[in-house]
N, C-alpha and C positions, 0 to 999 in steps of 0.2 A: 462745576469748573474746572477747568484743568489749571496746571498749578507747572508754571514755566521753572524748569530749570535749564542749568547747562547743559543737559541732557536732550531738554526738547529745541536750543537753538538749530539753527538748520546748517550745513557744511555753505549756502549761499552768505549766511548773515557773519558767519565766523572769517570768511574768506573776507567780507566789504571790511571787518574790525580789522584783520591782518595790515589789508592794504594801505589802512588810514594810519597806523603806527610808522610802517616804512616810508610814506611822504615824510611825515611829519622829521624822522632822522633823517632819510636823503635831504633833504630843504634845509636842516641844521648843517649838516656834512661839507654842502653849498658851500652856504654861507661859511663854513670854517676855511676851507678850501681856496674862497676868495681872496678872505684877508690872509691868510697864510702866502696867497699870491702874490698879491700888491707890494706885500713886505719885500719879499724878495727880490721883485721889479726895479721895486726903486734901490734896493740892494745895488742892484747889479748896474742898473743905467747909469749909476753915475761912477763905473767903472769903466778904464781905457775899452775892453772888449764887450761890454753889456749888451750891443746890436747883437751879437753874433752868436750870445750865450741865450739869446729871446727867441732867435730862429730856433737854434737845433734844441731847446727843453720843447717847444712850439709841435717840433716833429716826432721827436720823442713821445709826446701826450699823445700826439695824434696815432704813431703806430701801437703804442698803448691801445690805447681804444680802440681798432679795430681789432687786435686780436682777442681781447675780451670778447666784443659781440659774436667774430668764428668765434670762438670756445663756446661760448652759451647757445647759438643755435645749436653746434653741434651734440651737446648733449641731453639738450633739451627731446629729442628724438628718437635719444638713445631708449632701448627696453632697461624698464624700471629693475635693480638688481634683485637675482631670486634671493625671496626670505625664505628663513630654516625653518624647516619641512616642521610640521607636529608630527611625532613619534607616530600615530594614530594612522597618518597620510602618508608613510614611507612606503617606497615599493618592499611587496614582501622578496625575503630573499630567494634567490633562483633554483628553483624546484624543476619541477616535473616540467615539461612543453607545456604552455598556454597556450600557445596559439592552434591545437588541435583540437578534438573534439571532448565532451568529456562525456562519462557514465554514473550513475545514481547508486550511490549504497547505504544501506542503512549499520549504523554502526553502536554499543551497547559499550559500554567501559563504567569500571566503576571509578570515583575521582575522594579522596579526604572531602569529611564534612565539612568545611574550614573557608574565612575568604580567601579569596583569589585562585584556586583550584580551577575554577569554572575558568578562569578568564584567564592561567597561562595554558589550559588545555586549549580555549580556542585561537591565543596565539598562536600556536603549536599548528594547528590545521592552515590557519590562514601561511604560514610560512614556507604552508607545501600550496598554495593557489588554491584551497579547497571550501568553496561554499557551504555553505550552513542554512539551508530550508527550511528544518523544523529540531525543535530540540523540547522532548521530555526528560523529565526526571523523576525519580522512582530514589523515594528518600527510605533509608535505612537503618537498622539500629548502629552498625558501626560506614559509616559513611556514605554516598547514594550514587544511586547506577542512571547514569545520564544515555539516553537516547537519543542520538544524533537520523537524522536525512542527510545525507554528503553532497552537493553536486562538483567529481573532483577530474580531473584531469584525466586522461584513457590511461595515461603511458604511465599512471602512478601505481604501482602495484600494491599489495595488502600487506606486504612484508615492511616496506620503505611506513608505509601510515603507522601500525604498529611498533613499531621501530619509535617513532617519534612522539606518539601517543604515550607510549611508556616513560620516553622520556622527561615529557611534560607531567606524569604522573598519574599516568592510567593504570587501571592493572583488570584481570580477568577481561581483556577486551574480545568483542565478537563482531564480526564483519561478514557481511555478505549484500549480494548484488540486489539492488530493488526495481521498483519501473515507476510508470507516472500513475499509479493506483495509489503507491504510498502517497502523494502529495495530497493527498486529503488532510485535512487537520484531525489529532486524535477525537476530539468532542465532537465533528460530524459523522466519525466512520463508525461512535460505540452509539452515537442518535440511529443512525442508519440502522446496523445491527439489531439493536431493540425492537426497529417497526418494523423487519421482517418477521422475527421471531416471534412477533406479537403476530401478527399473520397466520403463522404458518406452524403449528406446534414441531414438523419436521425439519424447520430450517437452524433449530436452538447447535446441533454438534457443529453445524455450519457455518454461524455466531463463531464460537468458541475456539475454534480454528482459523479465520478470519481475524479473532482480536486476535488469540497470543502467538499468527505464523504458524513455520512450520513443526507440527506435534502431531501426535498420533492418538486420537479422542474415541474411546470404547464404550459401549452403554454392557454393563452387566446388567442383568434383569434379578431381581431377589430371586426367582423362579427359571431353572434351565426348562427348553420349551419340552423337553422330558416329563418333567414334573416334580423333579427333585430339589429342593432348595438348594443355592451355589454358595449361602454363605457369607455376601459380600453385604457389608455394609457402610455408613459413612456417619460422624457426626453430624448431625442439625446445621453448624457452621463449616462443613467442608474442616480439610486439613491439609494441610503442605508434608512429604517422606517423602522420606531419599534424598536428603540434601537438597530441597525444594525442587525437585526434579519432576516428582506422581504431584498430582491436583488431584482430590477424590472430593466429589462433590456430590451430595445425594439427590435421587432422580424423583422427581416430584413422580412419577409415573411407578415407583417402586424399585430396589437396586441402586447401583452405582456408578456414576460416569466417573472415568480416570481418566486423565487431559499428565498425556506422558511427553514430556519436552527433555533429552539426556542431555545435549549438547549447550543447554542454556537454562539456568535455576528461572523459577519465576518468581516476580517481586512478589510484597505485600499488596501492591497498587494494580497487580495482573489478577491475582488471586480475588481481590476484592469486587473487581469489574466482571470476573467470570460469577464469581457467584450471586451477583445484581443481574445479569442474564438467567441465573437458573431459577432464582426468585422471581421474576417475572414470567416464566415460563410457566413455574408454578401456581401463582394468583389469578393464570388467565383460561387454566385448563386444559383440557386437548381440545385442537381446533381444524381443523382442514379446511384451505378454500373450498369453495360453492361451486366453482365454476366447474363447464362440458363442453363439452364439441359433440356436434351431430355428422354423421361421415354416411356416404351412402357406399357402398361395397359393388366391387364391377361388377356382379349378377342385379343389384338393384336393391338390396337390403340396407335399410338404414341402422346403425348402431350407434350408440352412444362412449365415447370416451370421457371418464371423469380420472378426478382422483378419487380413492379408496383409503379407508380405516379401520378401525376394530369393531365398529358400527354393523361391517357388513362379513364379517366372521360366520351368522349362520348362512348369508347365500356364495359362500364360499365353498362351509364343508357340503353343501346341496349339488354342486359344481366338480366337487372333489366323486360323489358317489357315481356320477356320470360321467366320468372318467373312463375309460381302460387302465386294466393293470400295466400297459406297454407304455401311455401317457404317464401316466403316474409315476413311472420308474426311470423315464427319460428326465424324470423333472427333481428328484429326491433321494439321499443315501436312503436304505437300511429299507427295511422289509414294507412294501405299501399302506400295509396299517398304520403306520406310526407316519403319516403323512398327515392327519388332520391334528398330528399335535403342534404342527410347527407354523398353522396358520395365522394362531393370535400374536405370533411374534416375528411373522413378517407383514400385519397387514396393523404394526405398531408403528407410528408415525416417528418411534425414537429411532428406531434403528433406518429407516429407511424412508425411500417414499414409495407407491404401490397408487398404477393405473389398474382401474377396470374397466370391464369391454360389456357391457349390457345391450341386448337387442331392444325394439320396439316393445316386447312386450314386460320389458324390467326385469329379462332373465340373465343371470349374471353368467356369460361363457367363457371370460380370460381373462387374466391377469397377468401384470409385469411388477416386476421387483425392481427397484433402487437401491441395493443396500450397501450401509458402510461400512467397510470392513475394515478398519482402522484407518493404514495412511493408502490404502488403495479400495473400489468402488465397483463391487460388482451387481451385473443384470442377470434377469431370471424369468422366464417366462411359463408359463402353463395356457393354452389353448383346447378346450374343452374336442372332444375326438370330431362331434357334428361340425363344427366352423376351423376345422383344420383346412388349409392350402385353398383361402378365404384374401390371406392378405394382410389381416388383422394380428399378426406373428411380428412382423416387416413394419406396421405400422409402431405396434406399440414397443419395439425398438429402437425405432426412430427417436419416440420421443420420452424416452427411456435417455437417450444419448442426450440431445438437448438438457431436462432437468439435469443431468452431469455437467455439462459443460455451461451452465446458468449457477452451477455451486462451484464452477472452478477448478474439476477433477482435470488431470490431464489425458487420463487413461483411461479406459474399465473392463473389463473379463469377464466372459462366459463362460462357466463349467459345464460341458456337456457328454454326449458320446458321437465317435466317428459316426455311428448309425442314424445321425438324428441329421440326417441331410437336412430337412427344415432348418434348423437352428442355425447349420454354415453358410446356406444361402441367404437367411437372413444378415449375418455378419457382412458378409460379403457384398451385400447388398447396400451397405452404407457408405461406399466408395472411400475407405477410413483404412490408413496403414493397418497393418493386421499381423500378428506374429503367432504361431503353432505350437503348444507344446503338447505333449503327452507324458502325465505322472501316473505310472500306472492301470493303465487303459484309458485312463481318461480325458479327455480332451480338455486345452483351456485354452479359451482364445481369448487374445487381448488386442482388441484397439486403439490406437493414441488418439485423443479428441482434441487434442491440443491445435492439428489444422482449423477448426471449427473455430476454436476460443482466438483466431488470428483474424477470421473474416470479421468484414464490417458487421455490426448491427448483434442485434442480442442471439446470442448462439440457440436456444429455442426454436424463434422464429427461423433462426436458417435450415434448423430440422425440417419444420413444419411444412416448409415453402413447396415442398414435392409431396405431401402427402395424398395429393388425389394423381401420382400416377401409380402407374402398374405395380405393385411388390410382389417379389419372390414369394412363394407358399413359405409359410413356417408353421411346422409341424410341432408336435407334443413341448416341448422347449428343452429349455438346459435343464441342466443338473447342478444347481448350484448348492454350497456349504449353507451352514443355517448360523451362519456366525454374523452378531449384527453387523 
């Protein structure tokens, strides 16, 4: 049953009720006017100038009625008077030019944990014609860290924005440019990173970097490649050190994962998310995607390219035994006899990604490493002597660069010697901007892979599109450092 109240009365019904009341009032006024007019007419008619006064009165009444009609028609078509604007609907104060382009910013600031503090901050941003796209809050023991994704006029400078935020109560403000990838909301991004981590052990350092922004991530093993204990440990639950700018997480494979972000302290929320990713990695155990590609070399031999891990340690050592001292010397620092010690470290998915090349008989003949080296990424190749000069090194290098693009790297570098013409030719064959530096007789070649990230489609597909083309021969390979 519908209850009829005044709120249920439609505007049409209200209008009819109002018209009826008005008609009664007008009818009563008409009768009163007639009575008054009759009394006045009788009084005037018996006077000496009665007829003239009646005529003048009639003319005045007609003129008055005509003026009233004209006035009513004129104001019935006039626009309604502007109602007082609601405070929230008032235009923002004149700030940066709103007619130009806009840019995306990521901003983090700390406000007092009290009612109205966030409202004051949002009001200050609105005054600058800034649109708040997303907002995350990170509660602290004292205050709250608010993280915004903002769309602001491109003429607005960070200095002006920082001053306005400070005036609104924000402290420890940090601002950096953002891009369209930041438009994904936080829960969706975290779930995506967890999925990638679940599929591949090597994704954990990359997932942490994407989760926490610009930071330096290093995996320190419990035992160094030379067999000595590193002495690095971390509590089971992890820890924050150095004014919360360094995060220590226990590596499920042994050792410690350190995450450093000197320009911005980590919040408890970020620490909890990072620890959850590490716990997921530990729960699932070692895992590497099982995909592989079968390729045909120019002379007709078939090879298989696949991901490798520590399960390939025995095959990799056997390949070392078949390599010449010169080939191993171009690849590793120090005595050639110590090369086997580094294999377990290099094949660990924690420190990067490794590609292996097998012949049709299943013999391992080449390895390609993509190593996470703090903020940088290193590529390294080792091709067995009998299989050099067939394009295997170039094929591996292109695929490693594709993996770097997929991981969001801006550049990769290779450490080699000027006499290693095969590696130099393979790097030049990437057709990317290269930078050459000589450090104590060692050649460091840095390739800018950002142009590949700017191209449409997946970076890995971009690199693999030309894998069947003739490749420059790649000899022994680079001589990289053994840092993770």
